[in-house]
N, C-alpha and C positions, 0 to 999 in steps of 0.2 A: 321403337318399342322399349319400354322400361324393363330392364332385366334385373336390376339390383337396387337396393336401398342402402343409404349410408346413415349411420347413427348421427343425430344432431347434437348430442352431448350438451343439452341445455338443462338448466335447473327447473324445478317444479313451478316456480313462480312465473318464469318466462313462458313455459309451455302452456300454462293454464290461464294466461292473461286474457285470452279470448273468451273464457268462460265466465268471468266476473268483471264488473266494471271497476276501474281504478277510481281513487278519490277525485282525480281531475275530471274523469268522465262524468261522475255523479254530479260534481259541481257545475259542469257545462250543461248537463241535462236539466239540472234544477234551475238554471238561468234562462231556459227557453221560455218565451212569453206565452202565457195562457190566453185563451180567447177573452175578449173584453166583454164580460158579463156582469150583471148585477149580482149582489151576494145571494139573493134568493135563487137566481138562475144557476149560480155555481153550486148551491146546495142540492138543487133538483138534479143537475147534471151529475153530481157526485153520487147521489142516491141511486141513479140508474147505473152509473159506471161501475160501482163496486160489486155489482151482480155479475160482471163479466169475469173472464179468466184473469188471474192475478198477473201472469207474465205479460199479458197484452195491455193491461190498463194501468199498471203501477206508475208509469211515467206521467200519464195524463192525470192521475190522482194527485201526484206531487204538484203538477202545474196548476190544477184547480185550487189546491190548498194555498199556493203562493198568490194566485190571482185573488182569492178571497181576502187575504190580509192586505194585499196591495189596494184593493177596492175599499176596504174598511179604512185604511189610512187616508185615502182620497176623500171619503165621505166625512171623516172627522175633520180634515182640514177645511172642507167646504162649510161644515157646521160652525167651525171656529171663525171663519171669515164672516159668515152671516151674523154670528153673535157679536163680533166687533163692529160690523157695519150697522147693527141696530143700536149702537151707542154704548155698548157694554165694554168694560175693561177686559182685555184679553186674558189677564191673570185670573179672572173669575170663571173662565170657561171650563166646564167639566163635561167630557164626552158622555153621551147617552149610553145606558147599559146595552150590551149586545147579547140578546137572548139567542140569536141565530148561531152565535159562536159555540154554544153548548151542543146544538144540533150537529154542527160541523165536527166537533170533537167526538161525538158519539159515533158518527159515520166513519170517521177515521179510525176509531177504536175497533169497529167491526172489520174494517179493511185490514188492520194490523193482524187481527186474529186469522183472517183468511190467508194473509201473506205468510204468517207463521206456519199454518197448515201446509201451504204450498211449498215452503222451504223444507219442511220435514219430508214431504213426499218426494221433493226433488233430491234430497240427500239419500233417501231410500233407493230412488232410481239410479243414482250414481253408484251406489254399492252393488246393485244388480248388474249395471253395465260393467263394473270392474270385474265382477265374477265371470261374466261372459267373455271379456277380453282375456282374462287369465286362462280360461278354458281353451280359447283359440290358441293362445300362446303355448299351452302345454301340448296341443296337437302338432303345432309347428315344430316344437322341439323334438317330438317323437319321430317326425319325418326326417329331420336332419341327423338323428342318431342312427338311422338305417341307411348307411352310405351305399349299400349294395343295390338298393331299389330307389335311389334318389331321383333317377331320371324318370321313372314311372310315376313319381309323385309330383312332378313339376306343375301339372294343371291344378291338382288339389292344393299345392302350396300357394299358387297364385290366388286361388279363391280365398284361402285363409288370409292372405295379405290384404285383399280388398275388404274382406269382412272385418279385419282388425282396424283398418283405416277409416271405416265408416264413422262419421262424427257423432259424438254423444257426450253427455255430461259425465265427468269422472271426479272422484275425490282429489282435491289439489295435491295432497301428500303422496298420492300413488302415481301421478302422471309421469314424473321424471323417470322413476325406476322401471315403470312399465314400458316406456318407449325405449329405454336403453336395452332392456331384455329383448324387445322386438327387433331392434336394429342388429343386436348381436346374433340373434337367430337367423335373420335374413342374410347377414354377411357370411355366416357359417354355411348356410345353404348354398349360396352362389359360389363360395370358395370350393365346395365339394362337387358342384354341378359341372359336368363336362358339356359345355355348349359350344356353339360355333364361335371361334375366336374373333372372326371378323365382325359378327353381330355384337359381341361383347365389347370390342374396341369402339365400335360405332356408338353404343350406348354410353360408354365411358366418356367419349369425346363430347357428346351432346350434353351429358350431365355436367361435365367440367365447365362448359361454356355457361350453362345456366347458373351454376353455383358461383362461378367467378363473377357473373353479373350481380348476383345477390351480395357477394362480398363488397363490391364497389358501391352498391346501393346502401349497404349498412354503413360503410365508411363515410359516404356523403351525408348521412344523417348527423354526423358530428359537427357539421357546419350549420345546421338548422337551429336558429335562435329559439324556435318554439319547442322547448324541451318535451312538453307533454305530447305534442303532435309527433315528434320524432320517436318517442317511446311507443306510441300506438302503431306507427308505421313499421317499427322493428318487429312487433308481434306478427304483422302480416308477412314480413320477410321470413320469419321462422316457420310460419305455416307453409310457405312455398318451399322452403328448404326440406321440410319433412316429406314433401310429395315428390321430390326429385330423387332418382336412383343414385347408386354409388358411382364414384370415379375410380380410376386406377388405384390399386392398393398403395403404391408408393407416394401418391399425391393426397391421399385421404386426410392424413394427420395434419399436413401443412395447410391444406385448404380449410379444414374445419377450424384450426387455430386462428387463421386469418379472420374468418367469420365470427368466431367466438370473441376474439379480442375487440373487434369493432362493437359487438353487442355489449361487452362488458363496459366499454366507455360510455355508450349510450345509457346503459342502466345506471352507471355511476352519476352521470349528469342528472338523470331523472331522480335518483335517490337524494342527491344534494339539493335539488330544487325543492323537494318536499320537506327535507330537514330544515332548510332555510325558512320555508313557509311555517313549519311547526314552531320555530323560534319566534317568528313574528307573532304567531297566534298566542304563544305563551306570554309574550310581553303585553299583548292586547288583553289577555285574560287577567294579568296582574293589574293593569291600569283600570279595567272595568270593575274588578273586585274592589279596588281602592275607591272608585266613585260610589259603588254601592255602600261601602262602609261610611263614606263621608256624608251621603244623604241620609243614611240611617242614624247618624249621630245627631241630627237636628232634633232638638227637644221641642216638639210641637206643643207640649203642655205649658211651656214657658212663654209662648207667644200670646200676649194679652192686649195688643193694640194694633191698630191699622198699620202704624209705622213698622212695628216688629214683623207683622205678616208680610208687608211689602218688601222689607229688607230680606227676609227669608225666601220670598218668591224670587228675588233677583239671584240669590245663591242657587236655588234649585234650577232656574233657567240656565244659569251659567254651567251647572253640572250637566244638564241635558245637551247644551251646545258642545261641551267637551266630549260627551259620550259619542256624539255624531261624528266627531273627527277620528274616532278609533275604528280600526278595521275589525275583521272577524276574529273571534277567539276560536278555540278548537270546536269541532262539530259537536262534541259531547257537552261542552260548557257554554257555548254561545247563547243558546236559547234559555238555559237556566239562569245565566247572569242577566239577560234582558228581562226575563220575568221578574227576577228579584228587584231590579232597578225600577221597572215600571210599577210594580206593586207599591213601593214606597212613594213614588211620584203620585200615583192615584190616591193613596191615603193622604198625602200632604194636601193636594188640591181639594179633596173631599172635606178634610178638616177645615181648610181655609174657607170653603164655601159655607160650611155650617156656622163658622164664627161670624162671617160677614152677615149671614142671614139673621143670626141672633142679635147682633149689634144693630142691624137695620130695624129689626122689630122694636128694640128698645128706643131707638131714635124716633121711630114712627109714634110710639106711645108718648115720648117727650113732646113731640110736635103737637099732638092732640091736647096735652096739658097746657102748653103755651098758647095754643089757639083759644082754649077756655079762658085763660088769663086775659088775653087780648079782648075777648068778648066782654068780660067783666069791666075792663078798663074803658072800653068804648061806651059801655052803658052808663058809666059814671062820669065821663069827661065833661058833661054839661052841668053837673051838679054845682049848686051855689052854697051848699053846706060845707064851707071851707075846712073847718076843723075836723069833722067826722070823716069827710071824704078824703082829706089829706092822710088821715090815719089808715084808711082803707088802701089808698094808693101805696103808702109805705109798706103795708103788709103784703100787697100784691108784688111789689118789687123784691121784698125778701123771699117770698115764695118762688119767684122767678129764678132767683139765684140757686135755689135748692134743686131745681129741675136740671137734669143732665143735658148733654148736647143733642142737637138735631143734625140732619144731613146738611152738608155744606150748601147744597142748592136751595135750601129753605132757610138757612140760618140768618142771613142778612134781612130777608123779607119779613120774617116773623118778628125779629127784633125791631125793625123799623116800624112795623105795625104797632107793637106794644109801646115803644118809646114815643111814638107820635101821639098816642092817646094820652100818655102821661104828661108829655110836654104841653099838650093842648090845655089840659086841666090846670097845670101850674101857671101857664101863661095867662089863662083867664083869671086865675086867683091873683096873680101879680098885677094884672090890669085893674082889678077891683081895689087893690091895696096901693094904688098910685098916690093916694092922698098922704101916704106915709113918707113919700120921697122928700117933701119939704123938711120934715123933721129930721130925716137922715142927713140932709145937707147941712142943717143947723148943727147937728151933732158932729159932723165932719169939721166944721169951723171951730167948734169947741175943742175938739181933740187936737187940731192944729195949734190952737192957742196954748194948750197944755204943753205940747212939744216945744213951742217957742219959749215958754216959761222955764222948761227944763234946761233948754240950751242956755238960758240967761243966767243960770246959777254959776257964779264965778268961782274960781279956785281960791279966791281970797276970803270967801265966806267961811265961817267957822264950820268944821265938818259936822258937828252935831246938829247945828242949825240947818246946814244944807241937807242932811239926811232926813230931818223932820219935814223940810219943805218937799223933798222928793216923795216921802210917804203920803203927804197930804195931796200932792198932785196925782199920785197913783190912785188914791181913793177916789178923787174926783173923776179920773178917767173911767174907773169901773162903774160909776153911776151914770155915765153918759150912754145913751141908747145906741141903736143901730146907725151905721153910716151907709152910703151907697155901696152896693156890693162890689162894683168895679174898683172902688177906692179902699176897700177893707184891708186887703193884704198890704197894699202900699203904705197906708197910714200906720198900720200896725208894725211893719218892719222899721219904719222911720222912728216910731215911738220906742220900740224895743232896742234899736241901735243906740239911741240917746241914753236909755236906762243902763245899757251895758257899759257905756262910758262912765256914767256917774257911779254905778255900782263898783266898777274897778277902782275909780278914784277914791271912793268913800269906804271901800272894803265892805260893802253890803252883801247880804246873801242873795245871790242872783237866781238860784233855782226856785226859791219860794216865790220870788217876784214873777218869774216867767210862768210858773204853774198857776199863780193867781190870775194873771192876765189871760192865760189860755182857758182857764175855767170860765171866765166871762164870755170868751169867744165861743166856747162849746155850747154854753147856754143859749147864746144868740142863734147859733146854727140849729140847735135842737128845736127852738121855737119856730124855725122856718121850714127848711127842707132837710129831711133825714139823709137825702142823697149826698148832701154836702158833708155830713158827718162820715158817711162811708168813704167818700173820696179823700177826706182829711186823714182818716185812719190808714188807708192804703198808702198815702203819701208818707205818713210817719213810719210805717213798716219798711218802706223802701229806704228811708233815711237811716233807720236802725241797722239794716243790712249793710249799708254803705259804711257806717261808723264801725260796725263789727269787722268788716274787711280791712278798714284802715288800721284798726287796732291790731289785727293779726299781722299786718305788714310791719308795723312797728315792733311787735314781739319777735318776729322773725329776724329783723335787721339788728335788733339789739344784741343778739348772740354773736354777731361778727365784730363787735367793738373790742378793742384791746384796752381793758380798764386800767392797765398799768401806765398808760400814757396820760399825761395831764390833759391833752387836747381831747382824748377820748372820754376822760372823766367828765369834762364839761358837757360834751355832746350827749353823754349818757344821762346826765341830769335833765338836760333839755328834752330829750326824748321821753323820759319818765314823766316830766311835767305835762307834755302833750298827751301821753297815754292816760294820765289821770283825768285830764280835761275831757278826753273822749269818753272815758267810763262815766263821768258825771253827765255828759250829754246823753249817753245811752240810757242812763237811769231816768233822766228827765223825760225822754221819749216814752219809756215804759209807763211812767206815771200818766203821761198824756193819753196814751192808748187806753189805760185803765179808766181814765176819766170819760173818754168817749164811749167805752163799752157800757158804763153806768147810765148814759143818756140815750142809748139805743133801745 
């Protein structure tokens, strides 16, 4: 029979641990898997569940909430896989809007209100329970103050003890002080009570054995690697301690200190565990905040091409991958940071999808325009009105260049269709003009004869006479008509090379000669196919850029020369001569381009 209770001397947090869940318990409970339901079934189950008592359904509500978002994640992944399987780029995938999520949030909001009402009523009940226990405690104190009649009050005192120990919710701040007052009152009562010593010693012995076992159990918890489990087990040991009566007075302090010391160490390990976890959560919060700032720094308004969007997409996907490697932030900030990060991700991919849609629409419109040009070219390709139809084809080719790009999968095919019609017409035209080939061959022989006569001008000839001969031969060259196309460049290069030699020897103006000869060539190309003029113009522009780069290189290098050196002075003059020659060649190219533009 228990005859006496001993004060447990515990702090309010330890004594009240059984009344509220620790962060670890909440985390463990939240990790319990919910039933595998569809999102519609989850919402239906939640709608029914929130009608029940809050204290009975709150864990199931949390499980259903987590199950919903887990199921949503699975469905989004399946939709993404299906989207990719259909041949679409994964970067273009945009999850469908989730209207059910708003229903879920509204149901959770209703439940939070009920939970708040329940918490308020629970707090009110705790205050009422506290008042009742304080009333019991006051009656117990009044009994212990009447030492003359204490034996008569034994039964009533036992009833009050049992009534005080009945479990109920209490305000956390009042638990420790209340229990200390209770234990002090009980000890005072039994110290005054004259009972049978043998019975008292028996109770003391039995209580000593039980409390010693609890001390050993508490000390054994220090070797448990699971800090959270050890802390929860300690709370159970404290509950048992409170239910065991007192031991001999001379052993009470020593035994309690032993139990309290073990409890303190367990509590320290538990506190250190959560402090370490808070530090990790703090670092994760900083890292996630940095990722939010980095993704928010992307200027989506500056992304104006597929390449730029693809590069930005790689950056965003990299940020998402880095996000997945980070653990949880604090319970307060984790969801807020995730919502912030996800919001920017959703905005990015929505803007990307809109851009791709707009560009695809433009490309589709360009494709229709190019199809129309193809139809016109195909309708004209059998025409024998060579001059008029040639002008029309040239106009179609110019219009083609003004139309923007089309999708890659159509680009080669539509171009091939258009150029096939154009080539067919010009091939037919060239076939009809085959009679001109003999004249072109004769012209080629004439030009070869002029080159041979230029080469025959010996250095012994009087320079004035030699220059006159060169001018006459140049005039004859310009009167000669077309040569075979495949020989045109070759014979012209040979002719120009010989002129360069003679011009250098006779100190003649080379630029005028080159421009004069080029004018004849331009006229020849203009009378034939304007495509040749376009190609020649592009060729000249490339040559101009090359000369410009070459000139820039010389200008850069000339700054490194030490002009005080004789050797450097000579090299400087040579470089300046070359730079002047390049400038003259660039000027000639510009004049040639202007000449082509006049004939287009």
